N, C-alpha and C positions, 0 to 999 in steps of 0.2 A: 294399199289405199285404206286409210283410216275411216271408220264410220262412227256415227253417234252412238250406236249400240255398243261400241268398244269402251266407252267411258266407264271407268271402274269406281266402285265405292271404296274410298281409301280406308275406311274403318274395317273393311274385310280383307284388304290386300295382303297384310302380313299374316293374318290368322288363317287364311285359306291357302294351304301350300300348293294346291293345284293350279292357282292363278299364275301363269307364266308370261302373259302378254296382255295388252290393253292400254288404254290411255288414262293418264292422270294429268291434272293441271297443277303446276308449281308456280307460286308467286315469284320465285327467283329465276326459274329456267323456262317458264312458259309451258307449252304442251310437251309432255314426255310420252314417247312410245316405249313401254316397258319391255317389249320384245327386243327392240334395238338396244335397250340399255341393260340387257342381261349380262353382257360382258363375256359370253362364251367364245366369241370370235377373238377377243384379246387373250383369253386363256390359251386357246389353240396356238396363237402366234407366239406367246411367251414360252410355251412348251417347245416350240420349234427352235427358239434361241437356246434353251437349256440343252436340247439334244445336240445342237451344233457345237456348243461350247464343250460338251463331253465327248465329242467325236474324235478328238486328237488331230483333226485336219487343220491346216493353216487357215483355210477359208471354208465357209459353209453358206448355203442359200436358205433364205426364209421367204415364205409366201403368205400373203394376206389377200382375202377375197371377200366380196359382198355379192350376194345373188338374190334373185326373186324368182318365184315359180308362177307360171301361167299354165294351168291345167297340167299336162304331162311334160311341159317344156320349161326348162330353167335357163336363166341367163344372168350375166353379171359382169363385173370387172375385177381384175386381180392385178397385184404388183408383186414382183420378186426383187429382193435385194441380196447382194453378196456381202457377207460380213467377215471381217478378219477376226479370227478367234482371239479371245482375251478381253472381251467387252464386259465391264462391270454392270451391275443392275441398273444404275442410273443411265448409263449409255444405252442399254437395251430398251429401257422405257422411252427414252428420247427417240430412238430409231423407230420403235413400234408406233409411237404417236404420229410421227411423220408418215409412216406407211398407212396407218388408218385414215388420217385426214386426207391424204392425196387420193387414196382409193375411194373413200366415201364421196368426194366431190366428183370423181370420174363416174361413179355408179349413179349418182343423182342426175348427172348430165345424160347418162345412158337412158335412164328411166324417162327423161324429158323428151326423148326423140319422138317424132310424129308417129312412128309405127307402133308405139306403146300407148298413145293417147286414148285409143278406144278401150283400153283395159284399166288404166290407172291414171290418177292425177298426182301420183306420189312424188314425182321428180321435184326435189327441193321443197317438199312440204314442210311447213313451219317447224314441225317437231323432229325431223329426221337427223340433221347434223348435230344438233345439241344433244339429242338422245344418244347418238354414237359416242359423243365426247363424254357424257356422263357415264356411259357403260365402261369406257376406258378407265376413268378414275375410280369407279365403284369396284372394278376388279383389282386395280393396282394398289389401292389403299382401302381395303374392306373395313367398313364400319356401318353403323346405322345413320343414314343421311336424312331421315325423316324431318327432324327439326330444322336442319339447314335449308331444306327445299321449300318449307312452308306449303305443304300440299293443301289445295282447296278441297272443300266438300264436293261430293258428286253433284249436288244441286247447283253449286256455284259454277262448276265446270260445264254443266248442261246449259246454264244461262249464257255463258260465253259462246258455246257452240251455236246456240239459237240466235244470238245477237250478231255475231261476226260472220257466221256461216262456217261451212266445213273447213277444216284446217288445211286440206289439200289446195284450197283456193288462195291461200296465203303462202307466198314463197319466201324462203330464207336461204340465201346462197352462201351464208357465212356461219361460223360456229358461235356467234353471240346469240343469246336467246331473243326470241320475238315474244313480247309480252302483250297480253290482252286484258285490259282492266275489266273488273267485274261490273257489268251494266246495272246490277242490282244494288251497288254501293252508291248511295246518294252523295257521299263525300268524294267520290272518284270522278274525275273529269272523263266522260265517255268520249274516247277519241279512237282513231284508227290504231291498230297495233303498232308498237314502237320497239326499237331495239334496246335491250338492257345490257348489263355487264355481267361477266362471269364472276361467280364467287371465288374467293381466294383458293379454296381447295381444288378448283378446276383450272388453276394456272400454275400448279406446282412443277409441271414438266414442260420443258421447252422442246419443240419439235426439232429433230436433227436436220441440219442443212448440209447436204453433200455437194462437193465440188466435182467436176468431171474427172479429175485425176485423183480423187479420194481413194486411199488404199484401206481405210478403216471400214467404211460402209457406203455402198453406192447402189442406186437402182439399176436393174438389168432391163433397161427400157426396151431392148429389142424383143424381149419375150413377155413383156407385160401387155395385157390387153383384155380382149373380150373372152368371156367364158360362156359356153353354151352346152346344153345337154338335153337329151330326150329320154325319158324313162320308158 
């Protein structure tokens, strides 16, 4: 669940190495949760592909998960796919994107369940899915994206929060960005948030589509599902 206090000063984001999460507003992608966008989950997934490809086995399994913590309890969703060895990097990226997107939607649905509403309004919060997608591309094609994203100042981001309300109250069930015009800009028509388009650099990979009899890569649906743990 994101709060107003998590809004970052973009002028300090790159200079202070200890900052690993928080909120930024992008004129291109809307609200971004930089914790979601770190890309650590994608690194772990791609490492699994590399291990499988080096295993010498005809097939190998890869797993992707998203979780949240509630005190000492953690829960989430995961997907496992079986992969035929011999996949090139473009195929691995495509499969990884499909795994991430399907799991992310399942996880947001899970967060939206009534038994979590007392704790979080995060299910399909405006920033979640687009931040996941940005994290995927940030890891796959690493470079500085600051100019492409057109990050707003902290003052402008705070104005948006105060005018439109907490981002958890705005739901986005797709991967297209939800944009919030700056209410302080007299040349901007102040209207409800609206859907934008993804920049070209976030459309470079096509999600893999698997058929039931696919021998190249397919979901293992029977063992994909809910993940829970108590510390």
